[in-house]
N, C-alpha and C positions, 0 to 999 in steps of 0.2 A: 644673618638678612644677607639679603642679596646685593651685591654691588655691580653697576653699571661698567665697572675695569676690570679686564680681561686679564686677571691674574697672572696668569701663563706667560702671557702678551706679555706682561709687565718685568715678570721677573728676567725674560729670557733680553729683553732689553737690557734694563741692567746689569746683565751677565755683560752683555759684549760693551756697554758705556766703559765699565769695568776694569777691561781687558786696553779697550783704547787710552783712560788714564794713563795704566800701570807702563806702558806702549812710552805713553810721553815724558813719563817721568823716568825712562831709563832710555832716551833717544840721546842724537846728538848731541842735544844743549842741556841734557839735563844728567843727572847723576850714572854715574861710572861704575855701574858693582866692582868690590875688588876680586881678581886675579884668585884662580880656587884651580888643584892639583886635575878633579874632573870633574864632571857634572856629567849623570851617567843616569837614563830614563831606564824604567825599566818596569817589572809590574810587581806587584805584591800582592799575598791573598787579605780579599774581603770578606763581609759576611754574606756576602749572594754572590762569587766572583771575583774573579782581578781586578786591581785596582789601579790605574794609574800611578804612578811615583819618581822621584827623581834624588839619588845620592849625588852632594856634594861633598867631595873630598877635598882638604887644604893643603896648603902646601906644604911639605914636611911634616905630613901625619903622619902618626904613630904608628905601627902597627903592630899588635890589636890598640885600636885608640875609642876614646868618649864617642858616645852615637846620641843625637836627636833625634827622636822620631817628632816630625812636625805636621800641625794640620791646621790650614788656612784659618781665615776670618770669611765673612761675607755673609751670615746671616743665616747660615745653611744652604742660602740657592744662590748665592753669587761665587764669585773666585775662583781659583783653579794652582795648579803648581806654577803655570806658566803666572799669574796676577802678583805671586809670592817669589818669584827665581830672587828677584835684588834683594829681597831683606835676608832670605835662606843663605844666597852666595854670601852677603855682610856676615851674616853671624857664625857661617863656617870658616869663614877667613879668621875672624877677631878672637873664635873661642878656641881658634884650632882643632876644631871638633866635627865629624862627618855630622853629616843632618840629612834624616831620608823625610822628604818632603811626602806625601800623600793625599794624592785626591780623591778622599770617600764621594760617595755619591751623595747627590743634591736632591731639594725641593724643589719646584711641588711634584717631580716623576716620583722623588721617594722622600716621602712621609719620615716625621721623628719615631722612635729611632730609630731609622737606618742610620746614620752618621756616625751614633756611639756606639752601633753594631761594628761598623767597619771601623772605627778608632780600635775598640778593643781586638779585632783579629788581625787588622795591619800590626798592631806591635806584638802580637802575638806570632804574628811569622817574623819580625823582622828580630825578634828573641831567637827563635828556631835557626837564622837564617844570619845569625851572629859573622859566624865564620868566613862566606864568602863578602856579608859589605866590612870584613875590617873591624868588625864593633868588640870590644872589650864589653861584655853582661853585665860586671858588673861596676860601668860608667855610662849607666845609660838614661839618658835623660827623654821628659815628654816635655813639647812646647807647643804654644800657637797663639795665636791673636784674634781679641773678639771671642767669636762663639769655641773657634779653635782655642782656645784658652778654657772654657768649660767642658771642650774633649777633652781635653790633656787630663783636668784637673778628677773628671768622672774618671776615665781610663785608667791614669796614676790609682786611687784609691782602691775600684775594684782589683789590677794586679796585686797590692800592697798589700790586701783583705785577705789576699787567696795565700803569698807567702812574702812576710816582712821584706824588706830591702831590695825588691825585683825592682822598682826605679829608683833611682838614688836622688834625682832632683829631679822636680818641672820649674820651669819656665812660663810667667800668665802674664803676659802683655796684654794693657789695658784688656781682661777679660771680661765680658757677659756674661752675668749667671740671672738677668733674670727676665725672661723675657715678656716684658710688661711694659702694656703703654702709656701708664703713669711713673717710667724710670725715668721721665724727663719732665717731669713735673715739679722739679724746686725749682725755685730763683736763681738759683746759683747756676742752672741750666738752661733757661729763659731767655738766651742764644743762638740754641741749640734745640729748640723745641719741637719747631716744626718740623726737622729734618729727623729728630729721632723718635718720635712717636708715627710719622711715615713709615721710620724702618721697626721700629716694634710693629708696628700694623701688619705689614710687609712680611714680617718673622712667621709671625702670630699665624695670619691666612692661609702662607706656602707649606709652613713648616708643621704646622699644628692644628687642622684641621683633622677634619675624621679622626676625631682622637687622638693623634698624635701628640708629644707630652715629649719633654727631658725626662730621665733618669731621678729618681729622687734621693740616691745616694747622698749627696751633698746636705742633707737634712738629718744627716743624721752624725756617727760617731765619724771625725775626722782624723781621729789618731794616728792612721796607716798610712795617712797622705807623707810623699816625700817632701825634706827641705824644697822648703818653695822660691823661688826669685821671683817679685811681684812688681813691673811694671805699671807706674800709671801716671797717665799724661794731667796735668793740672788743669788744661783746655778738654778735658775728657770729660760728659754728662754721666760717666758711670763709674766714676774715681772713687763713689762714696760707696760703692756697690762692690769693689776691689778691696778699699782698703778694708770694709768689715768680712767680708771672707775674710783678708787677711789675720784679724783680729780673730778670729774663730779658728785657724790653723794655730794663733799662737797659745788661745786658750785650752786646746787639747796636745799640746806639746810638742808640735811640729816646729822645727827652725823657721824663720817666714825672716827675707831680707826684704824690704820696700826699697824701691827706688822710684821717687818721684822727681820728673823732669815737669815743672812749672811752664813753660809753652808748649806741650805736646798735646797734640790733639788725636781724638780717637781714629783710629788709620793712618797715622801722621808718619810712620819708621815703614811704611811703605812709600813714601817720597822724600828719601833723604837727598835735597837738593843740595847742589856741591853749593852753592852759595849760600845755605841755611844753617842752622846747628844738626838738622837729619842725621847725615852723615855721621857727623863726633859720638849723637845717642846711639846709635845704633851698635857703633864699635865697644863701646862703654858696657851695651849689651849682653855683646858679644863675649868681650873680655868677663864678664861678670861670671856668664853662664860657661866659661873655660875652665873657672876660677874655683866654680860650687863642684864642677866634675869628677875634679883632681881632689877634691878634699877628703 
């Protein structure tokens, strides 16, 4: 069905709006991310060429030490390594864990499954270049928020199916598993329904047009998946999906630790304002990640 909206222009506008919000969140009156020893920009190998990435090294980092490859959220068409800079610094500092944030290709320029192909290629690159990243490949995690959680879950499953234990753990922050306009249809999601359905519609039109679709691996055997730290927001309309996926992992024999923050909304860890509890939540999540990687 044709639409009067210019979807490419809408996606571009939302990208810039997201960057502006992140700048405000981490500006002079916002939350200041904790210090790290290093935040170094580099390029990693993607499925169709180099991808921008940023390596965060915590203070007093082990050498070699644990590493998490991180994939940002944004509905496959928005956000980048800059919008998630504060979150990644916070996770690295609190978890005493190196974080490699990867800027995968975005829709509408690149339809699904390009983003999943990039996530897999970038993780393979990180494993191959572990020594130069200061990483211990025996303590490797994948993580992401929203659709970044979906990228992490699929990539972890793929790699651990190939070789058991390649990925030690995964951090899924209010993950988005179903790209469906009905995801916000429940009465519990009533306050978020308009925003949620609009976002789902844009994801569908931008990322899934022309036959694009996410991989189907998560519909099958989940037993190769790594131990999972699932972060669920009590104000997130996707919380039931996250809980249901966690239960499927448990049923498959995977160790799952769920952390429910009752007042956390979808995207909330990107705005850990110093005046609210978000900064403390982010520290808790990072500390939980560090513990899981060192078990």
